[in-house]
DRENDO-1510 file (C-alpha; in Angstrom, 1 decimal, always signed):
<recs>
REC; n; res; u; v; w
REC; 1; MET; +2.9; +2.0; -33.3 .
REC; 2; GLU; +0.9; +2.4; -30.6 .
REC; 3; TRP; +1.6; +3.9; -26.9 .
REC; 4; ASN; -0.7; +1.3; -25.3 .
REC; 5; ASP; +1.0; -1.0; -26.4 .
REC; 6; LEU; +4.3; +0.0; -25.7 .
REC; 7; ARG; +3.0; +0.8; -22.5 .
REC; 8; VAL; +2.7; -3.4; -22.5 .
REC; 9; PHE; +6.1; -3.3; -23.5 .
REC; 10; LEU; +7.8; -1.5; -20.4 .
REC; 11; ALA; +5.6; -3.3; -18.1 .
REC; 12; VAL; +7.1; -6.8; -19.4 .
REC; 13; ALA; +11.1; -5.2; -19.6 .
REC; 14; ARG; +10.4; -4.5; -15.7 .
REC; 15; GLU; +8.3; -7.4; -14.4 .
REC; 16; GLY; +10.3; -10.2; -16.5 .
REC; 17; SER; +7.6; -11.8; -16.8 .
REC; 18; LEU; +3.7; -11.6; -18.7 .
REC; 19; GLY; +2.1; -12.5; -15.0 .
REC; 20; ALA; +3.5; -9.8; -13.4 .
REC; 21; ALA; +3.2; -7.4; -15.8 .
REC; 22; ALA; -0.8; -8.0; -16.3 .
REC; 23; ARG; -0.8; -7.5; -12.2 .
REC; 24; LYS; +1.0; -4.1; -12.8 .
REC; 25; LEU; -1.4; -2.8; -15.3 .
REC; 26; GLY; -4.6; -4.6; -14.5 .
REC; 27; GLN; -4.9; -6.3; -17.1 .
REC; 28; SER; -5.2; -10.3; -17.9 .
REC; 29; GLN; -2.1; -11.9; -19.2 .
REC; 30; PRO; -3.9; -13.4; -22.7 .
REC; 31; THR; -4.2; -9.9; -23.5 .
REC; 32; LEU; -1.1; -8.3; -23.2 .
REC; 33; GLY; +0.2; -11.7; -24.2 .
REC; 34; ARG; -1.6; -10.8; -27.7 .
REC; 35; ARG; -0.9; -6.9; -27.1 .
REC; 36; LEU; +3.0; -7.8; -26.9 .
REC; 37; ARG; +2.8; -10.1; -30.3 .
REC; 38; ALA; +0.7; -6.9; -32.4 .
REC; 39; LEU; +4.0; -5.1; -31.2 .
REC; 40; GLU; +6.6; -7.8; -31.9 .
REC; 41; SER; +4.3; -7.8; -35.7 .
REC; 42; ALA; +4.0; -4.2; -35.6 .
REC; 43; THR; +8.2; -3.6; -35.6 .
REC; 44; GLY; +9.0; -6.7; -37.4 .
REC; 45; HIS; +11.1; -8.8; -34.7 .
REC; 46; SER; +11.0; -10.1; -31.5 .
REC; 47; LEU; +11.4; -7.4; -28.6 .
REC; 48; PHE; +11.5; -10.7; -26.1 .
REC; 49; GLN; +13.3; -13.5; -25.3 .
REC; 50; ARG; +11.7; -16.0; -23.9 .
REC; 51; THR; +14.0; -18.3; -21.0 .
REC; 52; PRO; +12.1; -20.4; -18.3 .
REC; 53; LYS; +13.0; -18.0; -16.2 .
REC; 54; GLY; +11.2; -15.2; -17.7 .
REC; 55; PHE; +11.2; -12.8; -20.5 .
REC; 56; VAL; +15.6; -11.2; -21.8 .
REC; 57; LEU; +15.1; -8.6; -23.4 .
REC; 58; THR; +16.9; -9.0; -27.2 .
REC; 59; HIS; +19.6; -6.9; -28.8 .
REC; 60; GLU; +16.0; -4.8; -31.0 .
REC; 61; GLY; +14.2; -5.4; -27.7 .
REC; 62; GLY; +16.8; -3.5; -25.6 .
REC; 63; ALA; +17.2; -0.4; -28.7 .
REC; 64; VAL; +13.2; +0.0; -28.4 .
REC; 65; LEU; +13.4; +0.5; -24.6 .
REC; 66; ALA; +14.9; +4.0; -24.3 .
REC; 67; SER; +12.8; +5.6; -27.0 .
REC; 68; ALA; +9.8; +3.9; -24.7 .
REC; 69; GLN; +10.8; +5.0; -21.7 .
REC; 70; ARG; +11.3; +8.5; -23.4 .
REC; 71; MET; +8.1; +8.4; -24.9 .
REC; 72; GLU; +6.1; +7.3; -21.2 .
REC; 73; GLN; +7.5; +10.2; -19.8 .
REC; 74; GLU; +6.2; +12.7; -22.1 .
REC; 75; ALA; +3.1; +11.3; -21.8 .
REC; 76; LEU; +3.6; +10.5; -18.1 .
REC; 77; THR; +3.9; +14.6; -17.7 .
REC; 78; ILE; +0.8; +15.4; -19.9 .
REC; 79; GLU; -1.1; +13.0; -17.7 .
REC; 80; ARG; +0.0; +14.4; -14.4 .
REC; 81; THR; -0.6; +18.7; -15.9 .
REC; 82; LEU; -3.4; +17.5; -16.8 .
REC; 83; ALA; -4.6; +16.0; -13.2 .
REC; 84; GLY; -3.2; +18.6; -11.1 .
REC; 85; ALA; -5.1; +21.6; -12.9 .
REC; 86; GLY; -8.1; +19.9; -11.1 .
REC; 87; GLN; -9.2; +22.0; -8.9 .
REC; 88; GLU; -12.7; +19.6; -7.8 .
REC; 89; LEU; -12.8; +18.7; -4.4 .
REC; 90; ASP; -14.3; +15.4; -5.7 .
REC; 91; GLY; -12.1; +12.5; -7.6 .
REC; 92; PHE; -9.5; +9.7; -7.0 .
REC; 93; LEU; -6.6; +9.7; -4.9 .
REC; 94; ARG; -4.1; +6.8; -4.6 .
REC; 95; ALA; -1.7; +6.6; -1.4 .
REC; 96; THR; +1.1; +4.0; -0.3 .
REC; 97; SER; +2.8; +3.9; +3.2 .
REC; 98; SER; +4.2; +0.8; +4.7 .
REC; 99; GLU; +1.5; -1.9; +6.1 .
REC; 100; TRP; +1.6; -1.0; +10.1 .
REC; 101; PHE; +2.2; +2.8; +9.2 .
REC; 102; GLY; -1.0; +2.6; +6.9 .
REC; 103; THR; -3.2; +0.7; +9.5 .
REC; 104; THR; -2.2; +2.3; +12.5 .
REC; 105; VAL; -1.3; +5.9; +12.0 .
REC; 106; LEU; -2.9; +6.9; +8.6 .
REC; 107; ALA; -6.4; +5.2; +9.0 .
REC; 108; PRO; -8.0; +6.7; +11.8 .
REC; 109; VAL; -6.9; +10.2; +9.8 .
REC; 110; PHE; -7.8; +9.1; +6.4 .
REC; 111; ALA; -10.9; +8.4; +7.8 .
REC; 112; GLY; -11.7; +11.6; +10.1 .
REC; 113; PHE; -10.6; +13.1; +6.3 .
REC; 114; ALA; -13.6; +11.0; +4.4 .
REC; 115; GLN; -16.3; +12.5; +6.7 .
REC; 116; GLN; -15.3; +15.8; +5.7 .
REC; 117; HIS; -15.0; +15.5; +2.0 .
REC; 118; PRO; -17.2; +12.9; +1.0 .
REC; 119; GLY; -16.6; +13.3; -2.3 .
REC; 120; VAL; -12.9; +12.3; -2.8 .
REC; 121; THR; -11.8; +8.6; -3.1 .
REC; 122; ILE; -8.9; +7.3; -1.3 .
REC; 123; GLU; -6.8; +3.8; -2.2 .
REC; 124; LEU; -4.1; +3.2; +0.2 .
REC; 125; LEU; -1.2; +0.6; -0.6 .
REC; 126; THR; +0.9; -1.2; +1.9 .
REC; 127; GLU; +3.4; -2.7; +0.2 .
REC; 128; GLY; +7.1; -3.4; +0.7 .
REC; 129; ARG; +7.7; -2.0; -2.6 .
REC; 130; LEU; +8.7; +2.2; -3.3 .
REC; 131; LEU; +5.9; +2.5; -6.0 .
REC; 132; SER; +7.1; +5.4; -8.1 .
REC; 133; LEU; +5.4; +9.0; -7.8 .
REC; 134; THR; +6.6; +9.9; -11.7 .
REC; 135; ARG; +4.5; +6.7; -12.7 .
REC; 136; ARG; +1.4; +7.8; -10.6 .
REC; 137; GLU; +1.5; +4.6; -9.1 .
REC; 138; ALA; +0.6; +6.5; -6.1 .
REC; 139; ASP; -0.3; +10.2; -5.5 .
REC; 140; LEU; +1.3; +10.4; -2.1 .
REC; 141; ALA; +3.8; +8.4; -0.9 .
REC; 142; PHE; +4.6; +8.4; +3.1 .
REC; 143; ARG; +8.3; +6.4; +3.7 .
REC; 144; ILE; +11.0; +6.0; +6.2 .
REC; 145; ARG; +13.8; +7.5; +4.3 .
REC; 146; PRO; +14.0; +11.1; +2.1 .
REC; 147; PHE; +13.0; +10.8; -1.0 .
REC; 148; ASP; +15.5; +10.8; -4.0 .
REC; 149; GLU; +12.7; +11.0; -7.2 .
REC; 150; PRO; +13.6; +13.4; -9.2 .
REC; 151; ASP; +10.7; +16.1; -9.7 .
REC; 152; VAL; +9.3; +15.0; -5.6 .
REC; 153; VAL; +7.7; +17.7; -3.5 .
REC; 154; SER; +8.8; +16.0; +0.5 .
REC; 155; ARG; +9.0; +17.2; +3.8 .
REC; 156; ARG; +9.5; +15.2; +6.8 .
REC; 157; LEU; +6.4; +14.8; +8.8 .
REC; 158; LEU; +6.8; +13.0; +12.0 .
REC; 159; ARG; +9.5; +11.0; +14.5 .
REC; 160; THR; +8.1; +7.7; +15.8 .
REC; 161; SER; +9.2; +6.6; +18.7 .
REC; 162; TYR; +10.6; +2.7; +18.9 .
REC; 163; ARG; +10.0; +0.7; +22.3 .
REC; 164; VAL; +11.1; -2.8; +23.1 .
REC; 165; TYR; +7.8; -5.1; +24.1 .
REC; 166; ALA; +7.1; -9.0; +25.2 .
REC; 167; LYS; +4.5; -11.0; +25.9 .
REC; 168; ARG; +3.1; -10.2; +29.2 .
REC; 169; GLY; +4.4; -12.1; +32.2 .
REC; 170; LEU; +7.6; -12.9; +30.3 .
REC; 171; GLN; +10.4; -13.2; +32.0 .
REC; 172; ARG; +12.7; -10.0; +31.5 .
REC; 173; PRO; +16.4; -10.3; +30.3 .
REC; 174; ARG; +19.2; -8.1; +31.7 .
REC; 175; ALA; +20.3; -5.6; +29.3 .
REC; 176; GLY; +23.9; -7.2; +28.2 .
REC; 177; ASP; +23.7; -10.4; +28.7 .
REC; 178; GLY; +19.7; -11.6; +27.1 .
REC; 179; ALA; +20.9; -15.4; +27.9 .
REC; 180; GLY; +17.4; -17.5; +27.3 .
REC; 181; THR; +15.9; -14.9; +25.4 .
REC; 182; ASP; +14.1; -15.1; +22.7 .
REC; 183; LEU; +13.8; -11.9; +19.7 .
REC; 184; ILE; +12.3; -11.0; +17.1 .
REC; 185; VAL; +14.3; -8.8; +14.2 .
REC; 186; MET; +13.4; -7.5; +10.8 .
REC; 187; ASP; +13.9; -9.9; +7.8 .
REC; 188; THR; +17.5; -9.9; +6.4 .
REC; 189; SER; +16.5; -7.2; +3.7 .
REC; 190; PHE; +16.7; -4.8; +6.2 .
REC; 191; ASN; +19.8; -5.0; +7.7 .
REC; 192; GLY; +21.4; -1.8; +8.3 .
REC; 193; ILE; +18.2; +0.0; +9.7 .
REC; 194; PRO; +18.8; +1.6; +13.3 .
REC; 195; ASP; +16.2; -0.1; +15.7 .
REC; 196; ASP; +16.5; -3.5; +13.8 .
REC; 197; GLY; +20.8; -3.9; +14.3 .
REC; 198; TRP; +20.1; -2.0; +18.5 .
REC; 199; LEU; +18.3; -5.5; +20.0 .
REC; 200; PRO; +20.7; -8.2; +18.8 .
REC; 201; ALA; +23.4; -5.9; +19.8 .
REC; 202; MET; +21.5; -4.7; +24.1 .
REC; 203; LEU; +21.0; -8.7; +24.7 .
REC; 204; PRO; +23.8; -10.4; +22.5 .
REC; 205; ARG; +23.6; -13.4; +23.9 .
REC; 206; ALA; +19.6; -13.9; +22.8 .
REC; 207; LYS; +18.9; -15.6; +20.1 .
REC; 208; ILE; +16.9; -14.8; +17.1 .
REC; 209; ALA; +14.3; -17.2; +16.8 .
REC; 210; PHE; +11.9; -15.2; +14.3 .
REC; 211; ARG; +12.1; -12.2; +11.5 .
REC; 212; SER; +9.3; -10.5; +8.9 .
REC; 213; ASN; +9.8; -7.7; +6.8 .
REC; 214; SER; +6.1; -7.2; +8.1 .
REC; 215; ARG; +5.9; -5.1; +11.5 .
REC; 216; ASP; +2.3; -6.2; +12.3 .
REC; 217; VAL; +3.5; -9.6; +11.9 .
REC; 218; GLN; +5.8; -9.0; +14.5 .
REC; 219; ALA; +3.6; -7.7; +17.1 .
REC; 220; ARG; +1.4; -10.5; +16.7 .
REC; 221; MET; +4.0; -13.3; +17.1 .
REC; 222; CYS; +5.2; -11.3; +19.8 .
REC; 223; ALA; +1.9; -11.5; +21.4 .
REC; 224; LEU; +2.3; -15.1; +21.3 .
REC; 225; GLY; +4.9; -15.2; +23.6 .
REC; 226; CYS; +7.5; -15.8; +20.1 .
REC; 227; GLY; +10.1; -13.4; +21.6 .
REC; 228; LEU; +11.5; -10.1; +22.2 .
REC; 229; ALA; +10.8; -7.0; +19.6 .
REC; 230; VAL; +11.3; -3.6; +18.7 .
REC; 231; LEU; +7.9; -2.3; +17.4 .
REC; 232; PRO; +7.2; +1.1; +16.6 .
REC; 233; GLN; +5.5; +2.8; +19.8 .
REC; 234; SER; +2.3; +3.5; +18.4 .
REC; 235; LEU; +1.2; +0.0; +17.3 .
REC; 236; GLY; +2.9; -1.5; +19.9 .
REC; 237; ASP; +0.9; +0.0; +22.9 .
REC; 238; ARG; -1.8; -0.9; +21.0 .
REC; 239; THR; -1.3; -4.8; +20.4 .
REC; 240; PRO; -2.9; -6.5; +23.4 .
REC; 241; GLY; -1.3; -8.7; +25.2 .
REC; 242; ILE; +2.2; -7.1; +25.3 .
REC; 243; ALA; +3.8; -5.0; +27.4 .
REC; 244; PRO; +7.0; -3.3; +27.2 .
REC; 245; VAL; +10.0; -3.9; +28.3 .
REC; 246; ASP; +12.6; -1.5; +29.3 .
REC; 247; LEU; +16.8; -2.7; +29.0 .
REC; 248; GLY; +17.8; +0.9; +30.0 .
REC; 249; GLU; +18.2; +3.1; +27.0 .
REC; 250; ALA; +15.4; +3.4; +23.8 .
REC; 251; PRO; +15.6; +1.9; +21.0 .
REC; 252; PRO; +16.2; +4.7; +17.9 .
REC; 253; SER; +13.2; +7.3; +16.8 .
REC; 254; ARG; +12.6; +7.3; +13.5 .
REC; 255; ASP; +12.1; +9.9; +10.7 .
REC; 256; THR; +8.6; +9.7; +8.4 .
REC; 257; TRP; +8.5; +11.4; +4.9 .
REC; 258; MET; +5.9; +12.7; +3.0 .
REC; 259; GLY; +6.4; +13.1; -1.0 .
REC; 260; TYR; +4.3; +13.8; -4.3 .
REC; 261; HIS; +5.3; +14.7; -7.4 .
REC; 262; ARG; +5.5; +18.7; -8.3 .
REC; 263; ASP; +2.8; +18.2; -11.4 .
REC; 264; LEU; -0.1; +17.6; -8.9 .
REC; 265; ARG; +0.7; +20.4; -6.3 .
REC; 266; LYS; -2.1; +22.8; -7.3 .
REC; 267; LEU; -4.5; +19.8; -7.7 .
REC; 268; LYS; -7.1; +20.7; -5.2 .
REC; 269; ARG; -7.8; +17.7; -3.4 .
REC; 270; LEU; -3.9; +15.7; -2.6 .
REC; 271; ARG; -4.1; +20.0; -1.6 .
REC; 272; ALA; -6.7; +19.0; +1.1 .
REC; 273; LEU; -5.3; +15.8; +2.3 .
REC; 274; ILE; -1.7; +17.1; +2.8 .
REC; 275; ASP; -3.1; +20.2; +4.9 .
REC; 276; TRP; -5.6; +17.6; +6.4 .
REC; 277; VAL; -2.4; +15.4; +7.4 .
REC; 278; VAL; -0.1; +17.7; +8.6 .
REC; 279; ALA; -2.6; +19.4; +10.3 .
REC; 280; HIS; -3.6; +15.6; +12.7 .
REC; 281; LEU; +0.4; +14.0; +12.0 .
REC; 282; ALA; +3.6; +16.4; +11.9 .
REC; 283; THR; +5.6; +16.6; +14.5 .
REC; 284; PRO; +6.0; +20.1; +16.1 .
REC; 285; GLY; +9.3; +21.5; +13.6 .
REC; 286; ALA; +8.9; +19.3; +11.7 .
</recs>
């Protein structure tokens, strides 16, 4: 039984399909199918039930899962320990953040770092899914909420101010009313975040006309005249064709947190990048 086959097993168990697991591991779907069949042949059991909705663990697969997860943790610990011992100021680093934060905030900072340290290659992944620092899906992560993963070193990096924006020339609503006004808000999976609920509360008679989980999409729709949107000020101020709207008070601000796994705390290229980010972005006192 090979560890690489168990990695395939874990990916399929977590993703629920060969296609999603293949994308996760960067391999082809036929390759993963062959390796999964080889693992089932080696164990003498079917580990998954193939259903129209995806792959579901069998009783035997469930028994394998806990042991495979423990093996993964040990393998990842070895990988992180060896990676953390690297003292060269070159090599690869993967960072993750939301789309707007990566485009608007991190890209200029990373560009400056790349000029100073041309031997370090940074990969920035911007997606809604929270990548795992424990499984080394990323080396450095930026999030809008504190980290709750074990063994993650984190710090509050900066506080982001938000403002209400509308297309230039669009009629401004009156706070406490909002009749005839369209709103652009986050999709329903973000219900409860302070800045998203604030706008409908300020304009109770307004209509929600558009939802998106992407701040960049919201800013674009706002510029196209589709309604008012609460946007990070660093994004809104840089978006052509929109201007701030004063409703008498500002939307709630948000903190951004930065984190990495403690096993990588001595990795020289990661330390250099963290120090660079802090020097260029950290809010005083954060």
